[in-house]
C-alpha positions, 0 to 999 in steps of 0.5 A: 530445376534452375528456372524453379530456383530462380522463381523461388529466389524472386518470390522470397526477395519480393516477400522480404521487401513487402514484409519490410515495407509493412513493418516500416509503414506500420511503425509510421502509422502507430506507436509500437506496443510499448516504449521499452524495446531498448530494455529488451521487451516489457519492463521488469516489475518489482514488488516494493513493501513499505510502512504506512496506512494504505491510501485510497489513491495508492493504486492511482499513484502507483499507476502514475509512477509506472507510467513515468518510470518505465520509459526512463529505466524499464522498471515498474513497481507493485507498491504495497503499504502495510499499516504501522502496527502490522508492518514489522511482523509482516516483513519478518514473515515475508523474510522467514517464509522466503516470500517473493519481494524485491525492495522493502523499508527495513526498520530493523536493518541491522538484525535483518541484515545479519540474518542474511535478508538483504543484498550486499550493495557495495559493488553496485554503489560504485557502478550502476548506483554511483549517482545514488551514492554520491547524492547521500551524505557520507555520514549516512554510509558510515552509519549503515556499514555493517561489521563486515564492512558491507552496505546492505541498505540505502539510507534516507538522505535527511537530517543527520541528527534526530533530536528530541523536540518538546512541542506545544500549541502556539496559542497556549504558549502565547496566551500564557507568555511561556518561554519554552526554551527554559524547559529542558529537563523532565523535572523543570516541566512540573510547574508548567504542567501544573499551571496547564492542568489548572488554567487549561483543563480541556488540554491533556498536560502531557501525552505519552504512549506505549513506546513513551519517550527516550528520556534517557537521551537527555542524559546523553545515552543511546541504545546499542542494540535496539530500544527493546533491549535496554542496553545503553552507552554514553554517546560522547564518551569514547570509553563509556561502558555498556549499562542496563539503563534501568540499573542507573540513577538517571533511570530511577530519577526519570521513573520517579518523576513520571510516577509523580506526574501520573499521580498528579494527573498530568499524564493521560490515564491510558498512556500505557495502553495507547498505541504509538504514533502522532497526535490525532488531528485537532487533539488538545494536548499541551506537551508532546515529544517527537524526534525531528530536525530543523523546521519540524514544527511546520510539519507537526503544525500541518499534521495537528491542524493548528500551529505548534512551537517546539524546543529541541532538548537533546544534543545534535549528535549523530547516532547509529539509530538516527542514520538507520531510521529510514532504510530501503533494502533489496531482498537478497533473493531478488531475481532483479538486482540490477533493476532494484538498483536502477529504481533506488538510483532514480528515486534518490536522484530524479525530482519528478519521481521523488515528489510523486512518491511523497506528494502524489499526483500534481493536479489531483493531490496538490497544486503548486503555488506562485513560489513553486511550493506544494499546496495539498488539495483537500478531500471533498464531499459529494457536493464538492465541498472540502471535508474538514480534517479528512485524511489525505487520499494519498500521503507518502511517508517521507522518511522512508522513501529516499533523498529529501533534498530533491523534494519541493517544499510545502506551502499553504498554512504554516509554509516552509521557508524557501531555503529549507534544504539549505538550512538542512545542509547547514544543520548537517554540517554542524552535527557531532558524531557519536563515539559509537556511530556504526557499531553493530553488535552481533548477537546471533548466538544469543537470540533466545536471550534477546527474544526473552528480554523483548517479551519482558520489555513489553510486559514492564516498559510501557507501564513504568515509562508512563508513570502508571505503576509504583516504581518501588514495586515494579522496577525491581521485578523488571530488573530481576526478570531481565537478569533471569533472561540473560541481560548480563550475559548480553551486556558482557558480550556487547561490551567485549565486541565494543572494546574490539570495535573501538580498538579497530576504529581508533 
């Protein structure tokens, strides 16, 4: 019995030594199955939704992101882009149905946060996400805080004040010796647009679309709910009252001017039907408006395919809308909150990952010039020749995906200045904060009214704000239907909440 036990002990000892030897030699001969052992096995995969047309090379970029990111933080992503016109409906459906996803671009941040859609991030931002928190301008955090004091999304660290810029083709401006800084009001454009219609008949003098343009910002107004609920307040007046903008004299002046321009043939005839978005590449349009910050015209020039110049026409005011323009949020029902924070932290602090999201793969989608600037590689045909005006095989939507200040600058035609981000920092240091920055009305008890108002907005706003219809006939109908839908009730509730907020934030 003793002999058998001794033999068994010797056998087990030899077996253990052999097993250890095999494992050690195995490790020295070939790498292990993956590099994620320190994370407890395979990486955690996160489902990430964002806005933008799906790219031809999206999967290629997704694979490269995962290849680089997994060894760093033990996380991979499934990168899903949904088209511009479909994204908001798709996201609302995902939230309502409780469909599984982890992170999403949140265009209606406040409304979805109040529905309980997003994870509260405060505790994570003082621990695992502290580097992320410290890398983003504090004003952005002020603007994304909700009424309960909580933060439910990560804002894009970019320009703080998004000003309205009026842009023009540089060649036409030079040809006619136009001083674009003279044109700062809608009415001042009239002789200029008339000259363009006569002298440059191949150009549309003024391009508008369904979402048109927030001309009311020229008078210092900002929205306090969203742009489909036409309640506004003067940004820099700390005691300003909430108004239905379409009952103001400023709105009447804007609408009358737009109607006159439409009848004169200055505005494109399909404006009320045209989908929102940037100009098509190469489009012959003289006046176009867009929101931007410093040096935006270099990006617009690249997008349009020829050089444009621009003039900012609204003040450098930081509004709640401007700081909430590019938020990434974590699903409240995610099973991987820690991994979500790791991903967002990396995206906002790691230049390799951030540039990969924005520009694609070096050597495939771009090269670096002698200044270290990005030079996109054009799409090529089957013979290897560049395809003029072909869409990029991959393009990140910059304002939706994290910290700009760790991005490389763009070279090529119309290169960005090498000190671009220093110029942005200077710009951000000089902005003025809106008196209602961070105010978020809670209209959860008035959802039927807000839904009805948004439907009425869709019915009347595109035609009114493009000059396509008679103002005397349509504006009274618009305001009457807004009243029937409950806009006065909503305005009173917003005013009540704003008064309380002002009292608490003095």
